[in-house]
C-alpha positions as CSV (number, residue, x, y, z in Angstrom):
1,G,-5.4,-19.1,-3.7
2,I,-5.8,-22.5,-2.2
3,S,-3.1,-25.2,-2.3
4,R,-2.2,-28.1,-0.1
5,H,0.1,-29.1,2.8
6,R,2.5,-32.0,2.3
7,K,4.7,-33.5,4.9
8,T,8.2,-33.2,3.5
9,K,11.5,-32.6,5.2
10,S,12.6,-29.9,2.8
11,K,9.4,-27.9,2.8
12,P,8.6,-25.4,5.6
13,T,6.1,-26.8,8.0
14,N,4.8,-23.5,9.4
15,G,3.3,-21.8,6.3
16,A,6.6,-20.1,5.4
17,S,6.4,-20.9,1.7
18,S,4.2,-18.5,-0.1
19,V,3.7,-16.9,-3.5
20,V,3.1,-13.2,-4.1
21,D,1.1,-12.8,-7.3
22,G,2.4,-10.1,-9.7
23,E,0.3,-7.1,-10.5
24,G,-0.2,-4.8,-13.5
25,S,-1.3,-1.2,-13.7
26,Q,-4.5,0.3,-14.8
27,K,-4.4,3.8,-16.2
28,N,-6.6,6.4,-14.4
29,I,-6.9,8.6,-17.4
30,R,-8.3,12.1,-17.9
31,T,-11.5,11.5,-19.9
32,T,-11.2,14.5,-22.2
33,A,-10.6,14.7,-25.9
34,S,-6.8,14.7,-25.2
35,P,-6.3,12.4,-22.2
36,S,-3.1,12.6,-20.2
37,R,-0.8,9.7,-19.3
38,E,0.5,11.4,-16.2
39,D,-1.9,10.1,-13.6
40,E,-1.4,6.4,-12.9
41,T,-2.4,4.1,-10.1
42,K,-2.6,0.4,-9.6
43,P,-5.7,-1.7,-9.2
44,P,-6.4,-3.6,-6.1
45,T,-3.6,-6.2,-5.9
46,T,-4.2,-9.9,-5.8
47,P,-4.0,-11.1,-2.2
48,T,-0.9,-12.9,-1.0
49,S,-1.5,-16.7,-1.4
50,E,-0.3,-19.2,1.2
51,L,0.9,-22.5,0.0
52,T,-0.6,-24.2,3.0
53,L,-4.3,-24.6,3.6
54,A,-5.7,-24.0,7.0
55,K,-7.6,-26.8,8.7
56,Q,-11.3,-26.9,8.3
57,P,-12.9,-24.7,11.1
58,S,-15.3,-26.0,13.6
59,K,-17.0,-22.6,13.6
60,L,-17.5,-19.9,11.0
61,R,-14.7,-17.5,11.9
62,P,-11.6,-16.1,10.2
63,Q,-8.8,-18.7,9.8
64,S,-6.2,-16.1,9.1
65,L,-5.7,-12.3,9.2
66,E,-3.2,-10.5,7.0
67,L,-1.8,-7.0,7.4
68,G,-0.1,-5.8,4.2
69,F,2.0,-2.7,3.3
70,N,2.8,-1.9,-0.3
71,L,4.8,0.9,-1.9
72,S,4.8,1.6,-5.7
73,H,7.0,4.2,-7.3
74,F,6.6,5.8,-10.8
75,D,9.0,8.2,-12.4
76,R,8.1,9.7,-15.8
77,S,9.6,12.3,-18.0
78,Q,7.9,13.8,-21.1
79,L,9.2,16.3,-23.7
80,Q,6.6,18.8,-24.9
81,L,7.0,20.9,-28.1
82,N,4.6,23.7,-28.9
83,G,5.6,25.4,-32.2
84,F,6.7,24.5,-35.7
85,L,9.8,23.5,-37.6
86,A,11.2,26.1,-39.9
87,L,13.5,25.2,-42.8
88,D,13.4,21.6,-41.7
89,A,16.0,22.3,-39.1
90,I,15.0,25.2,-36.8
91,F,12.2,24.7,-34.2
92,L,10.3,27.9,-33.3
93,G,8.1,27.8,-30.2
94,D,8.1,26.6,-26.6
95,I,10.0,23.6,-25.4
96,S,9.4,22.1,-21.9
97,I,10.3,18.9,-20.1
98,D,7.7,17.6,-17.6
99,E,8.7,15.2,-14.9
100,T,6.3,13.3,-12.7
101,D,7.2,11.3,-9.6
102,S,4.4,9.3,-8.0
103,D,4.4,7.2,-4.9
104,I,1.4,5.0,-3.9
105,F,1.3,3.7,-0.3
106,T,-1.3,0.9,0.3
107,T,-2.2,-0.6,3.6
108,S,-4.6,-3.5,3.4
109,V,-6.3,-5.8,5.9
110,T,-7.3,-9.3,4.6
111,S,-9.4,-11.9,6.4
112,R,-9.8,-15.5,5.2
113,W,-12.4,-18.1,5.9
114,V,-11.9,-21.8,5.1
115,F,-15.2,-23.6,4.7
116,T,-13.9,-26.9,3.5
117,D,-10.5,-28.3,2.4
118,R,-11.5,-27.1,-1.1
119,L,-13.3,-23.8,-0.6
120,Q,-11.8,-20.6,0.8
121,V,-13.2,-17.0,0.9
122,S,-11.3,-13.8,1.6
123,L,-12.2,-10.2,2.1
124,S,-9.6,-7.4,1.6
125,V,-10.0,-3.7,2.3
126,P,-7.1,-1.3,1.4
127,W,-6.3,2.2,2.5
128,V,-4.5,4.2,-0.2
129,H,-2.2,7.2,0.2
130,R,-1.0,8.9,-3.0
131,E,1.7,11.5,-3.4
132,T,2.5,13.0,-6.9
133,T,5.2,15.6,-7.6
134,I,5.1,17.4,-11.0
135,R,7.9,19.6,-12.4
136,S,7.8,21.6,-15.5
137,G,10.0,24.2,-17.2
138,G,9.0,27.5,-18.6
139,Q,8.1,29.4,-15.4
140,E,7.6,33.1,-16.2
141,L,8.5,32.2,-19.8
142,S,12.0,31.4,-18.7
143,S,14.1,28.6,-20.1
144,V,15.9,28.1,-16.8
145,E,13.2,28.5,-14.1
146,T,11.2,25.3,-13.2
147,S,7.8,25.0,-11.4
148,E,7.2,22.2,-8.9
149,V,4.0,21.2,-7.3
150,T,3.1,18.2,-5.0
151,V,-0.4,16.8,-4.7
152,R,-1.4,14.4,-1.9
153,D,-4.6,12.5,-1.3
154,E,-5.7,9.5,0.6
155,S,-8.9,7.5,1.2
156,V,-10.1,3.9,1.2
157,G,-9.3,1.9,-2.0
158,D,-11.4,-0.6,-3.9
159,A,-12.3,-3.4,-1.6
160,N,-12.6,-6.9,-3.0
161,I,-13.9,-10.4,-2.0
162,N,-12.2,-13.5,-3.4
163,I,-13.5,-17.1,-3.7
164,S,-11.1,-19.9,-4.3
165,L,-12.2,-23.4,-5.2
166,K,-9.8,-26.3,-5.5
167,L,-10.9,-28.3,-8.6
168,L,-8.1,-30.9,-8.7
169,R,-5.8,-32.2,-6.0
170,E,-2.1,-32.8,-6.8
171,T,-1.0,-36.2,-7.8
172,D,2.3,-37.6,-9.1
173,K,1.3,-36.6,-12.6
174,W,-1.1,-33.6,-12.1
175,P,-0.7,-30.4,-10.2
176,D,-3.2,-28.7,-8.0
177,L,-5.8,-26.7,-10.0
178,V,-7.6,-23.8,-8.3
179,W,-10.4,-21.6,-9.7
180,N,-10.3,-18.1,-8.4
181,T,-13.0,-15.5,-8.7
182,T,-12.8,-11.9,-7.3
183,I,-15.5,-9.2,-7.1
184,I,-14.0,-5.7,-6.9
185,S,-16.2,-2.9,-5.6
186,P,-15.7,0.8,-6.4
187,T,-15.3,1.9,-2.8
188,G,-12.3,4.1,-3.7
189,S,-12.5,7.7,-5.2
190,D,-13.0,7.6,-8.9
191,P,-10.7,9.3,-11.5
192,Y,-13.4,11.0,-13.5
193,G,-14.3,14.7,-13.6
194,I,-11.0,15.7,-11.9
195,D,-10.3,19.4,-12.7
196,Y,-6.8,20.2,-13.8
197,I,-5.8,23.7,-12.6
198,P,-3.0,25.7,-14.5
199,L,-0.4,27.5,-12.4
200,P,-0.7,31.3,-12.6
201,N,3.0,31.7,-13.5
202,N,3.4,28.7,-15.7
203,D,0.9,27.8,-18.4
204,N,2.8,24.6,-19.2
205,L,1.9,23.0,-15.9
206,Q,-1.6,21.8,-15.0
207,V,-2.2,20.2,-11.6
208,P,-5.0,17.8,-10.7
209,E,-7.2,19.1,-7.8
210,R,-7.3,15.5,-6.3
211,L,-5.8,12.1,-6.8
212,P,-8.0,9.0,-7.3
213,T,-7.7,5.9,-5.1
214,G,-9.9,3.5,-7.2
215,S,-11.3,2.8,-10.6
216,G,-14.8,4.0,-10.0
217,L,-16.3,0.8,-11.6
218,W,-17.4,-2.6,-10.4
219,A,-15.2,-5.4,-11.8
220,V,-15.2,-9.2,-11.9
221,Q,-12.0,-11.1,-12.1
222,T,-11.7,-14.9,-12.7
223,G,-8.9,-17.3,-13.5
224,F,-7.0,-20.5,-12.7
225,S,-3.8,-21.2,-10.9
226,T,-1.8,-24.4,-10.7
227,I,0.8,-25.5,-8.1
228,H,3.1,-28.5,-8.4
229,T,5.6,-29.7,-5.8
230,T,9.1,-30.9,-6.9
231,D,11.0,-30.9,-3.6
232,P,12.6,-28.7,-2.6
233,A,10.9,-26.4,-5.1
234,I,7.3,-25.5,-5.8
235,L,6.3,-24.5,-9.4
236,F,3.2,-22.3,-9.9
237,A,1.4,-20.5,-12.8
238,S,-1.8,-18.5,-13.3
239,I,-4.0,-17.0,-15.9
240,V,-6.4,-14.2,-15.0
241,Y,-9.2,-12.3,-16.9
242,R,-10.8,-9.1,-15.6
243,Y,-13.9,-7.3,-16.9
244,Y,-15.2,-3.9,-15.8
245,L,-18.9,-3.0,-15.8
246,S,-19.7,0.2,-17.5
247,E,-21.0,3.1,-15.5
248,E,-22.4,6.6,-16.1
249,F,-20.8,9.7,-14.4
250,D,-22.0,13.3,-14.1
251,D,-18.7,14.7,-15.4
252,L,-15.9,13.3,-17.5
253,G,-14.1,16.6,-18.3
254,S,-11.0,18.1,-16.7
255,D,-11.5,21.8,-17.5
256,P,-12.7,23.7,-14.4
257,E,-14.2,26.5,-16.5
258,A,-16.2,24.2,-18.8
259,E,-19.7,22.8,-18.2
260,D,-20.1,19.3,-16.8
261,S,-19.7,16.7,-19.5
262,P,-21.6,13.6,-18.4
263,G,-21.0,10.2,-20.1
264,E,-20.5,6.5,-19.7
265,V,-17.1,4.9,-19.1
266,Q,-16.1,1.4,-20.1
267,L,-12.6,0.4,-18.9
268,G,-10.6,-2.0,-21.0
269,E,-10.6,-5.7,-20.4
270,Q,-7.5,-7.1,-18.8
271,F,-5.7,-10.4,-19.4
272,Q,-2.8,-11.6,-17.2
273,I,-0.5,-14.5,-17.2
274,G,2.2,-15.4,-14.6
275,F,4.5,-18.1,-13.6
276,G,7.3,-18.7,-11.1
277,M,9.0,-20.9,-8.5
278,A,9.3,-21.0,-4.7
279,L,12.3,-22.7,-3.1
280,A,12.6,-23.9,0.5
281,I,15.8,-22.7,2.1
282,N,15.1,-24.3,5.5
283,A,12.2,-25.3,7.7
284,R,11.3,-21.7,8.4
285,T,12.4,-19.7,5.3
286,S,11.6,-19.9,1.6
287,M,12.4,-17.7,-1.4
288,N,10.2,-17.2,-4.5
289,M,10.5,-15.5,-7.9
290,S,8.0,-14.9,-10.6
291,F,7.2,-13.1,-13.9
292,T,3.9,-11.5,-14.6
293,Q,2.6,-9.9,-17.9
294,R,-0.7,-8.0,-18.1
295,F,-2.4,-6.7,-21.2
296,V,-5.0,-3.9,-20.9
297,D,-7.4,-3.1,-23.7
298,E,-8.4,0.4,-24.7
299,T,-10.9,2.4,-22.6
300,E,-14.1,3.6,-24.2
301,I,-16.2,6.6,-23.3
302,E,-19.6,7.6,-24.6
303,R,-20.9,11.2,-24.4
304,V,-23.9,12.9,-25.8
305,G,-23.1,14.4,-29.1
306,F,-19.8,12.6,-29.4
307,G,-20.8,9.0,-29.6
308,I,-18.4,6.2,-28.5
309,Q,-14.7,7.3,-28.3
310,Q,-11.6,5.2,-27.6
311,V,-9.2,6.9,-25.2
312,T,-5.9,7.3,-26.9
313,G,-3.0,5.8,-24.9
314,S,-5.2,3.7,-22.5
315,S,-4.2,0.4,-24.1
316,T,-1.1,-0.8,-22.2
317,S,1.1,-3.8,-21.6
318,T,2.8,-4.1,-18.2
319,G,5.4,-6.7,-17.2
320,S,7.2,-7.2,-13.9
321,F,9.7,-9.5,-12.3
322,D,9.2,-10.3,-8.6
323,I,11.5,-11.8,-6.0
324,G,10.5,-12.4,-2.4
325,V,11.4,-14.1,0.9
326,T,9.0,-15.7,3.4
327,H,10.0,-16.4,7.0
328,G,8.0,-18.2,9.7
329,L,8.2,-16.0,12.8
330,S,6.3,-18.5,14.8
331,P,4.1,-21.6,14.1
332,N,1.2,-19.3,13.3
333,I,2.8,-16.1,12.0
334,S,4.7,-15.6,8.8
335,L,6.4,-12.5,7.3
336,V,6.2,-12.3,3.5
337,T,8.4,-9.7,1.7
338,N,8.4,-9.0,-2.1
339,L,10.3,-6.7,-4.5
340,G,8.9,-6.1,-8.0
341,I,10.8,-4.5,-10.8
342,G,8.9,-3.0,-13.7
343,L,10.0,-4.3,-17.1
344,T,7.8,-2.1,-19.4
345,N,7.2,1.7,-19.6
346,D,3.7,1.5,-18.2
347,A,4.7,-0.7,-15.2
348,S,5.8,0.9,-11.9
349,D,9.6,1.4,-11.6
350,Y,9.6,-0.7,-8.5
351,R,7.2,-2.1,-6.0
352,F,8.0,-3.3,-2.5
353,S,5.6,-5.0,-0.1
354,F,5.6,-6.9,3.2
355,N,2.8,-8.8,4.7
356,L,2.2,-10.3,8.2
357,I,0.0,-13.4,8.1
358,N,-1.5,-14.7,11.3
359,R,-3.1,-18.1,11.1
360,L,-5.8,-18.2,13.8
361,D,-6.2,-21.6,15.4
362,G,-8.5,-21.9,18.4
363,Q,-5.8,-20.6,20.8
364,G,-4.8,-17.7,18.5
365,Y,-8.5,-16.7,18.0
366,E,-9.0,-16.5,21.8
367,K,-5.8,-14.3,22.1
368,L,-7.1,-12.0,19.4
369,K,-10.5,-11.6,21.1
370,K,-8.7,-10.9,24.4
371,L,-6.5,-8.2,22.8
372,L,-9.6,-6.6,21.2
373,R,-11.4,-6.6,24.5
374,T,-8.4,-4.9,26.2
375,I,-8.2,-2.2,23.5
376,D,-11.9,-1.3,23.6
377,K,-12.5,-1.9,27.3
378,Q,-13.0,1.8,27.9
379,F,-15.8,1.8,25.3
380,D,-17.5,-1.4,26.7
381,A,-17.5,-2.8,23.1
382,P,-18.5,-6.5,23.3
383,Y,-16.9,-9.1,21.1
384,P,-18.5,-12.5,20.4
């Protein structure tokens, strides 16, 4: 988002103060008659927002480059009963406990351009690595033996472009008001038509043949954010709405032995609110904390012969509390760290991220070009 720079003694003067927007989770569900809640991933995250606005450039070139690393961890346990209750007290059948541990590593590169002191555009491209370990009892019909399988996958995630326009400047009575709009492209691998393969020695456990890294759909996100300075603190809040465009896919099923089941997918709308505070510790370091709540509507699928169906369990509500520290490593480079704690069942257990932000003035841009020329000198790759 866009905000402003004010000359105060208590506020960092090198871009150290920053706010990391919270993020929710969007289910990547199995589009079958009985979808599973086991496969979860997060949507492309909202880019880190600096609380200082770069100077208006004299040429159209990136004003800042950001390298981000994010780790999200999920830990789920589910009790499964397959049988019936006799005499209202005795259960006859199979009992198994399934455990799922998921880690999502995301590396993203974000470039920002500042056209005026009110308009900013950014482009973010993530690379997603997913690792899921599934455990289930009942191996060889034993009540003691447990099966364990780990699935790994990685590819580019859903890239996005963001436009931020400052509508109102902060005054003594009114905060900054910024309008943000993001277009999310389905460049990641989609979660539809993934076959689930049962293990030969344990029918209780079915393993996905691959893991998705994106939603598979185009999305438009828009919202407003406000920032108000009350030295030495900065108060901020945001409201966000996301809508996914429907799309048809050749196969929505998860049974490898069944025929392809084509259909149309419409992911649920999302509504998010968040608020928090950033506090300047000294001229180079600041700390921020925030709360974010996201509501996700039910997903709908439409298949020939079945009509429109709502996917059971796809409606979620995720809440998280975030705390982070930003430190100015140099006048142009800042390190932003953040720890998010999930407060609801559908949120990640925890999420940790750190971002390096390099604000490119004229001198910094020339150094970057020199570094790129040195790296690619052997290939004779020219840079403007």
